[in-house]
C-alpha positions as CSV (number, residue, x, y, z in Angstrom):
1,M,13.2,-32.0,-2.3
2,P,10.5,-33.4,-4.6
3,K,7.4,-31.3,-5.3
4,S,4.2,-32.6,-3.5
5,P,1.4,-33.9,-5.7
6,G,-0.8,-31.1,-4.6
7,K,1.7,-28.4,-5.4
8,S,2.4,-29.8,-8.8
9,S,-1.1,-30.0,-9.6
10,S,-1.7,-26.3,-8.5
11,Q,1.3,-25.2,-10.8
12,S,-0.3,-27.2,-13.7
13,L,-3.5,-25.6,-13.2
14,K,-2.0,-22.0,-13.0
15,W,0.1,-22.8,-16.1
16,L,-3.0,-24.0,-18.0
17,L,-4.9,-20.7,-17.1
18,Q,-2.0,-18.7,-18.5
19,S,-2.0,-20.6,-21.7
20,I,-5.7,-20.3,-22.3
21,L,-5.7,-16.6,-21.6
22,F,-2.7,-16.0,-24.0
23,F,-4.2,-18.2,-26.8
24,I,-7.5,-16.8,-26.5
25,L,-6.0,-13.3,-27.1
26,F,-3.9,-15.0,-29.7
27,F,-7.0,-16.0,-31.5
28,L,-8.9,-12.9,-31.1
29,Y,-5.8,-10.8,-32.6
30,L,-5.5,-13.0,-35.8
31,W,-9.4,-13.1,-36.4
32,L,-10.3,-9.5,-35.6
33,Y,-6.9,-7.5,-36.6
34,V,-4.8,-9.5,-39.0
35,D,-7.9,-11.0,-40.7
36,L,-6.5,-14.3,-42.3
37,R,-8.9,-14.1,-45.3
38,L,-6.5,-11.4,-46.5
39,I,-3.6,-13.7,-46.6
40,Y,-5.9,-16.3,-48.5
41,H,-6.6,-13.5,-50.9
42,G,-3.1,-12.8,-51.4
43,A,-3.4,-9.3,-52.9
44,G,-0.9,-10.4,-55.4
45,V,1.9,-10.1,-52.8
46,I,1.6,-13.5,-51.4
47,T,3.0,-16.0,-54.4
48,N,3.4,-19.2,-52.4
49,F,-0.2,-19.9,-51.0
50,P,-1.1,-23.4,-52.1
51,V,-4.1,-24.5,-54.2
52,F,-6.2,-27.5,-53.1
53,Y,-8.5,-29.7,-55.0
54,K,-10.7,-32.4,-54.0
55,G,-10.2,-35.8,-55.6
56,R,-7.6,-38.7,-55.9
57,A,-5.9,-37.2,-58.9
58,F,-4.7,-34.2,-56.8
59,F,-3.9,-36.2,-53.6
60,M,-1.9,-39.2,-55.2
61,P,1.2,-37.2,-56.2
62,F,1.9,-35.8,-52.7
63,L,2.5,-39.6,-51.7
64,S,5.3,-39.9,-54.1
65,Y,8.1,-37.8,-52.6
66,P,9.3,-36.9,-49.1
67,G,7.4,-34.1,-47.3
68,G,4.5,-34.6,-49.6
69,P,1.9,-35.8,-46.9
70,V,2.6,-32.7,-44.8
71,E,2.4,-30.5,-47.8
72,Y,-1.0,-32.0,-48.6
73,L,-2.2,-31.4,-45.0
74,S,-1.0,-27.8,-45.2
75,A,-2.6,-27.0,-48.4
76,F,-5.9,-28.5,-47.0
77,L,-5.8,-26.5,-43.7
78,S,-4.8,-23.4,-45.5
79,Q,-8.0,-23.3,-47.6
80,F,-9.7,-22.5,-44.1
81,F,-8.2,-19.0,-44.3
82,Y,-11.0,-18.1,-46.6
83,F,-12.8,-17.7,-43.4
84,S,-10.9,-15.4,-41.1
85,W,-12.2,-17.1,-37.9
86,A,-11.6,-20.5,-39.2
87,G,-8.1,-19.5,-40.4
88,A,-7.4,-18.0,-37.0
89,L,-8.5,-21.1,-35.2
90,V,-6.2,-23.4,-37.4
91,V,-3.3,-21.1,-36.6
92,T,-4.1,-20.9,-32.9
93,V,-4.2,-24.7,-32.6
94,Q,-1.0,-24.8,-34.4
95,A,0.8,-22.3,-32.0
96,W,-0.8,-24.1,-29.2
97,L,0.7,-27.5,-30.2
98,L,4.2,-25.7,-30.8
99,S,4.0,-24.4,-27.1
100,I,3.1,-27.8,-25.8
101,C,5.9,-29.4,-27.7
102,M,8.5,-26.9,-26.4
103,D,6.9,-27.4,-22.7
104,Y,7.5,-31.3,-23.1
105,L,11.1,-30.8,-24.3
106,L,11.8,-28.6,-21.2
107,K,10.2,-30.7,-18.7
108,A,12.1,-33.8,-20.2
109,A,15.2,-31.8,-19.7
110,K,14.3,-30.8,-16.2
111,L,14.1,-27.1,-17.3
112,S,10.7,-26.3,-16.3
113,R,11.8,-23.1,-14.6
114,F,12.3,-21.7,-18.1
115,R,8.9,-22.7,-19.4
116,L,7.8,-19.3,-20.1
117,V,10.0,-19.6,-23.2
118,C,7.3,-21.9,-24.7
119,F,5.4,-19.0,-25.8
120,V,8.4,-17.8,-28.1
121,L,7.4,-20.0,-31.2
122,P,3.8,-18.8,-31.0
123,M,5.1,-15.2,-30.7
124,L,7.2,-15.7,-33.8
125,L,4.2,-17.2,-35.5
126,L,2.4,-13.9,-34.8
127,V,5.0,-12.0,-36.5
128,I,4.9,-13.8,-39.6
129,Y,1.1,-13.2,-39.9
130,T,1.4,-9.7,-38.5
131,R,3.6,-9.0,-41.5
132,Y,1.3,-10.7,-44.0
133,A,3.7,-13.5,-44.9
134,Y,2.8,-17.1,-45.8
135,H,4.9,-20.0,-44.3
136,F,2.2,-22.3,-42.9
137,D,3.4,-25.3,-44.9
138,T,7.0,-24.8,-43.5
139,T,5.8,-24.2,-39.9
140,V,3.7,-27.2,-40.1
141,A,6.6,-29.3,-40.9
142,L,8.3,-27.8,-38.0
143,L,5.5,-28.7,-35.7
144,V,5.5,-32.4,-36.9
145,A,9.3,-32.6,-36.3
146,L,9.0,-31.3,-32.7
147,L,6.0,-33.6,-32.1
148,F,8.3,-36.6,-33.3
149,A,11.2,-35.3,-30.9
150,C,8.8,-35.5,-28.1
151,L,7.6,-38.8,-28.9
152,Y,11.4,-40.0,-29.1
153,L,12.1,-38.6,-25.6
154,K,8.9,-40.3,-24.2
155,V,9.6,-43.6,-25.8
156,T,13.1,-43.6,-24.6
157,L,12.5,-42.2,-21.1
158,S,12.5,-45.8,-19.8
159,R,14.4,-47.4,-22.5
160,T,17.9,-45.8,-22.0
161,T,20.1,-48.6,-23.7
162,T,22.1,-47.4,-26.7
163,L,20.3,-50.0,-28.9
164,S,16.8,-49.2,-28.0
165,C,17.6,-45.4,-28.5
166,F,19.2,-46.2,-31.9
167,S,16.3,-48.3,-33.0
168,T,13.7,-45.8,-31.7
169,F,15.6,-42.9,-33.7
170,L,15.8,-44.8,-36.8
171,F,12.2,-45.9,-37.0
172,L,10.9,-42.5,-36.2
173,S,13.3,-40.8,-38.7
174,V,12.1,-42.9,-41.8
175,I,8.4,-42.2,-41.0
176,L,9.2,-38.5,-40.1
177,Y,11.2,-38.1,-43.3
178,Y,8.7,-39.5,-45.5
179,L,6.0,-37.2,-43.9
180,A,7.9,-33.9,-43.5
181,G,10.9,-34.2,-45.8
182,G,13.9,-32.0,-44.7
183,A,12.2,-30.9,-41.4
184,F,13.6,-34.3,-40.4
185,L,17.0,-32.4,-39.8
186,L,15.3,-30.6,-36.9
187,F,14.3,-33.7,-35.2
188,A,17.9,-35.2,-35.5
189,V,19.4,-31.9,-34.1
190,V,17.0,-31.7,-31.2
191,C,17.5,-35.4,-30.4
192,A,21.3,-35.2,-30.6
193,A,21.4,-31.9,-28.5
194,Y,19.3,-33.6,-25.8
195,E,21.4,-37.0,-25.6
196,L,24.7,-34.7,-25.5
197,I,23.6,-32.0,-23.0
198,F,21.4,-34.0,-20.7
199,R,22.3,-37.8,-21.0
200,F,26.1,-37.0,-21.7
201,R,26.2,-39.6,-24.5
202,W,28.2,-37.8,-27.2
203,K,28.5,-41.1,-29.3
204,I,24.7,-41.2,-29.5
205,S,24.7,-37.5,-30.2
206,L,27.4,-37.9,-32.9
207,F,25.5,-40.8,-34.7
208,Y,22.2,-38.8,-34.7
209,L,24.1,-36.0,-36.3
210,L,25.4,-38.2,-39.0
211,S,22.1,-39.8,-39.5
212,A,20.8,-36.1,-40.3
213,A,22.9,-36.3,-43.5
214,A,22.6,-40.1,-44.2
215,V,18.9,-40.5,-44.0
216,P,18.0,-37.7,-46.7
217,Y,20.8,-38.9,-48.7
218,I,19.8,-42.6,-48.8
219,L,15.9,-42.3,-48.7
220,G,15.8,-39.3,-50.8
221,L,18.2,-40.1,-53.6
222,F,17.8,-44.0,-53.8
223,V,14.3,-44.6,-52.6
224,F,12.2,-41.7,-53.7
225,R,14.7,-40.5,-56.5
226,V,14.4,-36.8,-55.9
227,S,17.2,-34.3,-56.6
228,I,19.7,-33.8,-53.8
229,L,18.4,-30.3,-53.1
230,D,14.9,-31.6,-52.6
231,A,16.2,-34.7,-50.6
232,F,17.6,-32.2,-47.9
233,C,15.6,-29.1,-48.3
234,S,12.0,-29.7,-48.9
235,S,9.8,-28.2,-46.4
236,L,12.6,-26.2,-44.8
237,P,12.6,-22.4,-44.9
238,F,15.6,-22.3,-47.4
239,S,13.7,-24.6,-50.0
240,W,14.2,-23.4,-53.5
241,K,10.6,-22.8,-53.6
242,I,10.9,-19.9,-51.2
243,I,14.2,-18.4,-52.4
244,Y,13.4,-18.4,-56.0
245,Y,10.8,-15.7,-55.9
246,E,11.5,-12.4,-54.2
247,A,8.0,-12.3,-52.7
248,R,8.5,-15.8,-51.1
249,R,11.6,-14.8,-49.2
250,R,9.4,-12.2,-47.2
251,E,9.8,-12.9,-43.4
252,V,11.8,-16.2,-44.0
253,T,14.2,-14.9,-41.3
254,I,11.7,-15.4,-38.7
255,V,11.0,-19.1,-39.9
256,Y,14.8,-19.6,-39.7
257,L,14.5,-18.4,-36.0
258,M,11.7,-20.9,-35.2
259,Y,13.6,-23.8,-36.6
260,L,16.6,-22.8,-34.6
261,F,14.9,-21.9,-31.6
262,S,14.3,-25.3,-30.0
263,P,17.8,-27.0,-30.2
264,L,19.3,-23.7,-29.3
265,A,17.0,-23.3,-26.0
266,L,17.9,-26.9,-25.0
267,L,21.6,-26.1,-25.6
268,V,21.9,-22.9,-23.8
269,F,19.6,-23.5,-21.0
270,G,21.3,-27.0,-20.6
271,L,24.7,-25.5,-20.3
272,L,23.3,-22.8,-17.8
273,Q,21.9,-25.6,-15.8
274,I,25.2,-27.5,-15.7
275,L,26.9,-24.2,-14.8
276,W,24.5,-23.4,-12.1
277,K,24.8,-26.8,-10.5
278,R,28.7,-26.6,-10.3
279,L,28.5,-23.1,-8.8
280,Y,26.0,-24.1,-6.3
281,S,28.2,-27.2,-5.5
282,L,31.3,-25.0,-4.9
283,K,29.2,-22.6,-2.8
284,N,28.0,-25.5,-0.4
285,R,31.6,-26.7,-0.1
286,A,32.7,-23.4,1.2
287,P,33.1,-22.9,5.1
288,K,30.1,-21.5,6.5
289,R,31.8,-18.5,7.6
290,Q,32.6,-17.7,4.1
291,R,28.9,-17.8,3.0
292,K,27.4,-14.5,2.5
293,K,23.7,-14.3,3.4
294,S,22.0,-11.9,1.2
295,S,19.9,-9.0,3.0
296,G,18.2,-5.8,2.1
297,L,15.1,-4.7,0.3
298,P,15.9,-6.4,-3.0
299,S,16.6,-9.7,-1.3
300,K,13.2,-9.4,0.6
301,I,11.3,-8.6,-2.6
302,F,12.8,-11.4,-4.3
303,S,12.0,-13.9,-1.4
304,W,8.3,-12.5,-1.3
305,Y,8.0,-13.0,-5.0
306,R,9.3,-16.5,-4.8
307,H,7.1,-17.5,-2.0
308,S,3.8,-15.9,-3.4
309,P,2.4,-18.2,-6.1
310,K,-0.5,-15.8,-7.0
311,L,1.9,-12.8,-7.4
312,K,4.4,-14.9,-9.4
313,W,1.6,-16.2,-11.6
314,A,0.3,-12.6,-12.1
315,V,3.6,-11.1,-12.9
316,E,4.4,-13.9,-15.3
317,L,1.1,-13.4,-17.1
318,L,1.6,-9.6,-17.3
319,L,5.2,-10.0,-18.6
320,L,4.0,-12.6,-21.2
321,L,1.3,-10.3,-22.5
322,V,3.4,-7.2,-22.4
323,V,6.2,-9.0,-24.5
324,A,3.7,-10.4,-26.9
325,G,1.8,-7.1,-27.4
326,S,5.2,-5.4,-27.9
327,V,6.3,-7.8,-30.5
328,V,3.4,-7.4,-32.6
329,F,3.0,-3.6,-32.0
330,F,6.7,-3.0,-33.3
331,C,6.5,-5.8,-36.0
332,R,3.1,-4.6,-37.7
333,N,3.2,-3.1,-41.2
334,E,0.1,-0.9,-41.2
335,N,0.5,0.2,-44.8
336,L,0.7,-3.4,-46.1
337,R,-2.4,-4.3,-44.1
338,I,-4.4,-1.4,-45.8
339,R,-3.1,-2.7,-49.0
340,F,-4.3,-6.1,-48.5
341,K,-7.6,-4.9,-47.2
342,V,-8.3,-2.5,-50.1
343,D,-7.4,-5.1,-52.7
344,Y,-9.7,-7.7,-50.9
345,Y,-12.4,-5.1,-50.9
346,A,-12.0,-4.2,-54.5
347,Y,-11.9,-7.8,-55.6
348,H,-15.1,-8.5,-53.8
349,K,-16.9,-5.0,-54.9
350,M,-17.3,-3.9,-51.4
351,W,-16.9,-0.2,-52.4
352,P,-17.9,1.6,-48.9
353,E,-15.4,-0.6,-47.1
354,L,-12.7,-0.2,-49.5
355,L,-13.0,3.8,-49.3
356,M,-13.1,3.6,-45.5
357,S,-9.9,1.5,-45.4
358,A,-8.3,3.4,-48.1
359,R,-8.2,6.8,-45.9
360,H,-5.3,5.3,-44.1
361,N,-2.9,5.1,-47.1
362,P,-4.4,6.8,-50.0
363,K,-1.0,7.8,-51.6
364,D,-0.1,4.1,-52.4
365,P,-0.4,4.0,-56.3
366,F,-2.4,0.7,-55.8
367,V,-4.6,1.9,-53.3
368,A,-5.2,5.0,-55.3
369,Q,-6.1,3.1,-58.2
370,A,-8.7,1.1,-56.3
371,I,-10.0,4.4,-54.8
372,N,-10.8,5.6,-58.3
373,R,-12.4,2.3,-59.3
374,A,-14.5,2.7,-56.1
375,L,-15.5,6.2,-56.8
376,Y,-16.9,5.2,-60.2
377,H,-18.9,2.2,-59.0
378,T,-20.5,4.4,-56.3
379,G,-21.2,7.1,-58.8
380,R,-18.7,9.8,-57.3
381,L,-15.7,9.8,-59.4
382,G,-16.8,13.2,-61.0
383,Y,-17.6,14.6,-57.5
384,D,-15.2,13.3,-55.2
385,M,-12.1,12.3,-57.2
386,F,-9.8,15.2,-56.0
387,T,-10.9,14.7,-52.5
388,W,-8.2,12.1,-52.5
389,P,-4.5,12.5,-53.7
390,Q,-4.3,12.0,-57.5
391,D,-1.7,11.6,-60.1
392,S,-1.8,10.7,-63.7
393,D,-0.4,7.3,-62.8
394,Y,-3.2,6.6,-60.4
395,L,-5.9,6.0,-63.0
396,I,-4.8,3.1,-64.7
397,L,-1.5,1.2,-63.6
398,S,-0.2,-0.1,-66.8
399,D,3.3,1.6,-66.9
400,K,6.4,-0.3,-66.9
401,K,7.1,0.7,-63.3
402,Y,4.2,-1.5,-62.3
403,K,4.7,-4.2,-64.8
404,W,4.9,-6.9,-62.1
405,M,1.6,-5.8,-60.7
406,Y,-0.8,-8.0,-62.9
407,W,-3.2,-8.7,-59.9
408,Q,-4.2,-5.1,-59.6
409,I,-5.2,-4.4,-63.0
410,F,-7.2,-7.4,-64.5
411,D,-10.5,-6.4,-62.8
412,L,-10.2,-2.8,-64.0
413,F,-9.9,-4.2,-67.6
414,I,-12.8,-6.4,-67.2
415,D,-14.9,-3.6,-66.0
416,L,-13.8,-1.4,-68.9
417,G,-14.2,-4.0,-71.5
418,V,-10.5,-4.5,-72.4
419,V,-10.8,-8.3,-71.8
420,N,-7.8,-9.2,-74.1
421,M,-5.5,-7.3,-71.7
422,A,-7.4,-8.7,-68.7
423,E,-6.8,-12.2,-70.0
424,N,-3.1,-11.4,-70.6
425,A,-2.7,-10.2,-67.0
426,L,-4.5,-13.2,-65.6
427,T,-2.4,-15.6,-67.6
428,E,0.7,-14.0,-66.1
429,C,-1.0,-14.4,-62.7
430,L,-1.6,-18.0,-63.4
431,E,2.3,-18.5,-64.3
432,G,3.4,-16.6,-61.4
433,I,0.9,-17.1,-58.5
434,G,-0.5,-20.5,-59.6
435,S,-3.9,-21.6,-60.3
436,R,-5.6,-19.9,-57.4
437,P,-9.4,-20.0,-57.5
438,M,-9.7,-16.4,-57.9
439,V,-7.6,-16.3,-61.2
440,L,-9.4,-19.5,-62.4
441,Q,-12.8,-17.8,-61.9
442,R,-11.7,-14.6,-63.8
443,L,-10.5,-16.5,-66.7
444,A,-13.6,-18.8,-67.0
445,L,-15.6,-15.5,-67.0
446,I,-13.4,-14.0,-69.8
447,N,-13.6,-17.1,-71.9
448,M,-17.5,-17.1,-71.6
449,V,-17.6,-13.5,-72.5
450,K,-15.4,-14.2,-75.7
451,G,-17.5,-17.2,-76.5
452,N,-14.6,-19.9,-75.8
453,S,-16.9,-22.4,-74.2
454,D,-14.4,-25.3,-74.2
455,S,-11.7,-23.2,-72.5
456,A,-14.3,-21.8,-70.0
457,R,-15.3,-25.4,-69.3
458,I,-11.6,-26.4,-68.4
459,Y,-11.4,-23.5,-65.9
460,L,-14.8,-24.2,-64.5
461,G,-14.0,-28.0,-64.2
462,A,-10.9,-27.0,-62.0
463,L,-12.9,-24.7,-60.0
464,G,-15.5,-27.4,-59.3
465,K,-12.9,-29.2,-57.5
466,T,-12.1,-26.5,-54.9
467,L,-13.7,-26.3,-51.5
468,F,-15.4,-22.9,-51.7
469,H,-15.8,-21.9,-55.3
470,A,-17.4,-25.1,-56.6
471,D,-21.1,-23.9,-56.5
472,W,-20.3,-20.9,-58.8
473,A,-18.4,-23.2,-61.2
474,N,-21.1,-25.9,-61.2
475,S,-23.6,-23.3,-61.8
476,Y,-22.0,-21.9,-65.0
477,L,-21.4,-25.6,-66.1
478,D,-25.1,-26.2,-65.9
479,R,-25.9,-23.0,-67.8
480,L,-23.7,-23.9,-70.5
481,Q,-25.3,-27.2,-71.1
482,I,-28.7,-25.4,-71.4
483,D,-27.6,-22.3,-73.1
484,P,-24.0,-22.6,-74.8
485,D,-24.2,-18.9,-75.8
486,L,-25.2,-17.6,-72.5
487,A,-27.7,-15.4,-74.2
488,S,-30.0,-15.0,-71.0
489,D,-27.0,-14.2,-68.8
490,K,-27.3,-10.2,-68.4
491,Y,-23.7,-9.9,-66.9
492,I,-22.0,-11.8,-69.7
493,Q,-24.0,-10.0,-72.2
494,H,-23.1,-6.6,-70.7
495,L,-19.5,-7.5,-70.9
496,R,-19.8,-8.5,-74.5
497,S,-21.3,-5.3,-75.3
498,L,-18.2,-3.6,-73.9
499,C,-15.6,-5.8,-75.3
500,L,-12.8,-4.1,-77.5
501,D,-12.1,-6.3,-80.5
502,K,-8.6,-4.8,-80.9
503,D,-5.3,-6.1,-79.2
504,V,-3.6,-3.5,-77.2
505,P,-0.2,-4.2,-75.8
506,I,-0.3,-4.0,-72.1
507,Y,2.6,-1.9,-71.5
508,T,2.5,0.3,-74.6
509,L,-1.3,1.1,-73.8
510,Y,-2.2,4.6,-74.9
511,K,-4.9,5.4,-72.4
512,E,-6.6,8.2,-74.3
513,K,-6.9,6.1,-77.5
514,T,-8.0,2.9,-75.7
515,L,-10.6,4.8,-74.0
516,L,-11.7,6.5,-77.2
517,W,-11.9,3.0,-79.0
518,L,-13.9,1.7,-76.0
519,L,-16.5,4.5,-76.7
520,E,-16.3,3.9,-80.4
521,R,-17.2,0.2,-79.7
522,N,-20.0,1.1,-77.2
523,S,-21.0,4.8,-76.8
524,Q,-22.9,3.7,-73.7
525,N,-19.8,2.6,-71.9
526,R,-20.0,4.9,-69.0
527,M,-16.9,3.7,-67.2
528,A,-14.7,4.4,-70.3
529,F,-16.3,8.0,-70.5
530,E,-15.7,8.8,-67.0
531,Y,-12.2,7.5,-67.1
532,L,-11.7,9.4,-70.3
533,M,-12.7,12.7,-68.5
534,A,-10.7,11.9,-65.6
535,W,-7.7,11.2,-67.7
536,Y,-8.1,14.6,-69.3
537,M,-8.3,16.5,-66.2
538,L,-5.4,14.5,-64.6
539,N,-3.2,15.5,-67.6
540,R,-4.8,19.1,-67.8
541,N,-5.9,18.4,-71.3
542,L,-8.9,20.7,-70.8
543,G,-9.5,21.4,-74.7
544,K,-10.3,17.7,-75.5
545,F,-12.1,17.7,-71.9
546,V,-14.6,20.4,-73.0
547,L,-15.2,18.7,-76.4
548,N,-16.6,15.6,-74.6
549,L,-19.1,17.4,-72.5
550,E,-21.6,17.1,-75.0
551,R,-21.5,13.4,-74.3
552,L,-23.1,13.9,-70.9
553,Q,-26.6,13.9,-72.3
554,D,-26.0,10.3,-73.7
555,F,-25.5,9.0,-70.3
556,G,-28.3,10.8,-68.5
557,Y,-26.5,12.9,-65.9
558,R,-29.1,15.1,-64.1
559,E,-26.7,17.5,-63.1
560,L,-23.1,18.6,-64.2
561,P,-20.5,16.7,-61.8
562,T,-18.6,19.0,-59.5
563,H,-15.2,18.6,-61.0
564,Y,-16.4,18.7,-64.3
565,E,-17.8,22.2,-63.8
566,E,-14.5,23.2,-62.0
567,A,-12.5,22.0,-65.2
568,A,-14.9,23.8,-67.4
569,I,-14.5,27.3,-65.3
570,I,-10.7,26.9,-65.5
571,Y,-11.0,26.4,-69.3
572,I,-13.2,29.5,-69.6
573,Y,-11.1,31.7,-67.4
574,G,-7.9,30.6,-69.3
575,T,-9.0,30.7,-72.9
576,K,-11.6,33.7,-72.4
577,K,-13.8,31.7,-74.8
578,P,-17.5,31.2,-73.8
579,L,-18.6,27.6,-73.3
580,N,-22.0,25.9,-73.5
581,L,-22.3,23.4,-70.6
582,S,-24.4,21.1,-72.7
583,G,-27.5,22.6,-71.3
584,Y,-26.6,22.2,-67.6
585,Q,-27.0,25.1,-65.3
586,P,-23.8,26.4,-63.7
587,N,-23.4,26.6,-60.0
588,P,-22.7,30.2,-59.1
589,Q,-20.7,29.1,-56.0
590,K,-18.0,27.5,-58.5
591,R,-17.7,30.9,-59.9
592,R,-17.1,32.6,-56.8
593,Q,-14.6,29.9,-55.6
594,I,-12.3,30.5,-58.6
595,E,-12.6,34.2,-58.1
596,D,-11.7,33.9,-54.5
597,F,-8.8,31.4,-55.6
598,T,-7.4,34.0,-57.7
599,R,-7.9,36.9,-55.3
600,I,-5.8,35.0,-52.6
601,I,-2.9,34.4,-55.0
602,N,-2.9,38.0,-56.2
603,S,-3.3,39.5,-52.8
604,D,-0.9,42.0,-51.2
605,K,0.3,39.1,-48.9
606,Y,1.3,36.9,-51.9
607,K,1.6,39.0,-54.9
608,G,1.2,36.4,-57.4
609,N,3.5,33.8,-55.9
610,K,1.4,30.8,-56.0
611,Q,3.9,28.7,-54.0
612,A,3.6,31.1,-50.9
613,A,-0.3,30.9,-51.3
614,S,-0.4,27.1,-51.3
615,E,-0.7,26.5,-47.6
616,E,-3.8,28.8,-47.4
617,L,-5.4,27.6,-50.6
618,A,-5.0,24.1,-49.3
619,K,-7.0,24.7,-46.3
620,K,-9.8,26.1,-48.4
621,Y,-9.7,24.3,-51.7
622,C,-7.6,21.1,-51.6
623,N,-10.8,19.0,-52.5
624,T,-11.3,21.0,-55.7
625,Y,-9.9,20.5,-59.2
626,F,-8.7,24.2,-59.0
627,Y,-6.0,23.2,-56.5
628,Y,-5.1,20.2,-58.3
629,Y,-4.7,22.0,-61.6
630,M,-2.4,24.6,-60.1
631,Y,-0.1,22.7,-57.6
632,T,0.1,18.8,-58.7
633,P,3.0,18.1,-61.2
634,S,2.0,17.4,-64.8
635,G,1.8,14.0,-65.8
636,S,3.8,12.5,-68.7
637,N,1.8,9.5,-69.9
638,K,0.2,9.3,-73.4
């Protein structure tokens, strides 16, 4: 019995309200929790985020190969991830369109009873972003393929002759293949599945499947003259651009599921519908006396649920939100999220925000390095350094085990004045990650510091064509015209005064020697001094540490930093030698602390067993250098 127009309209309104509530929460989650500007930033983890430049020169190459137009569109829309709310809006619209396409496919197949599965694709999209992976270009190609599948069903709904279906399919195939490349395969499979399961035309279905192989082969190889791999795989999740780099394979399984979901849903639900109709037909043919009427409480509850639209709507909405919430809860990677946030805040010099976020994962080496850098810039490295977990590796990540982490070290090298090493790290980023605006900006800065104006102009010119960094680039281009040496730029002049004129290999970096060279170059390099002192403390080299205490006066310290005094007291107690604290007054509390520290270890309870005393000492002195010196394993770096 067909539904009345009023009932159909009421159901559509309820479905619309469900969708609105779901996608409002979807948007808020991406905006306020995931924070898509972190994906734009990349943290050196996302290596496949696209660059985008204004102008015809950048646009025209995208028109020369299959999938280029969608790739260009994806690169443009991805730039709005620069603003978290704008990126969240772009992804929410994409997810909404995916659900509409799936809903239309189900309606065309008369499977509206399963329409809640329309939210599966948006949920899978949430998983990708919850785990901080980037596959926007691939999912946009998927969306375009589904839009064309819906267009095919709409056009052929009234034109069911074989010739009209063939001509419509081939016409849409050529256009789609040019726009979305290999994503055309999804379109062909969806159309084939629909023709086979719901129109029972296996010959047309077979033709469409054969076309899935023929169209890319003919157009890709003979018209566009691309490689056979690009002809079939461009824009697909198993494209070489994704599998070539380890980082680009992150969460690609979810993208596979997204591509497989639509044809599998039509196939499975279609077969279930056919089976249900046959079982229902057999049941109706049975004699009335053999038909069993269901009774009991479960049957009454089910009947009540079916005939109570408001209850049904509320239960479905609750189920939808519970499933979506469970998916993102169990798929989230909190440690990775913290690393992205810390790296973003470090890049933008948002030190208080960095330290607040870092509290959730302070033992990650990359987070720990950023913590030390933030402590220096907030003037707290000598006071709060051992409030955080420390290791000799955490100061400068330049050992071979961190050799792929160029992204995390170039800003530290710029701050210190080792610009050649920073330039080397940025060049590696340029090759591995691409000409991202953040990389170009730093390379332009370094070349301006080194006086390489011509190279700086090249990077600034490229930046001037980006959407959000053009003002900075154009400002410096104007300054170079007026003042080629940038003598009036205080920041550039400051970095020049720090620049080390020696080449230091990045992975055989002698940290102590490099820091000493920096101080020889500029005795007022405060960061080099504090990092040198931290390096001595981390490696328990207190003899060299105390020799450098006399430099404190050169930097105008009003008081002896807490950890410096703790290290000096350990040296005095260990060597029994008097020590002049360079004119600074000692804090009597520190002397009482080390006496109490020693008393606890030597008490009758522990009898000199420092391991047994560690728990009690940690409660009182875990934030001191005393505890670090006693209980943290010795470093092995030079």
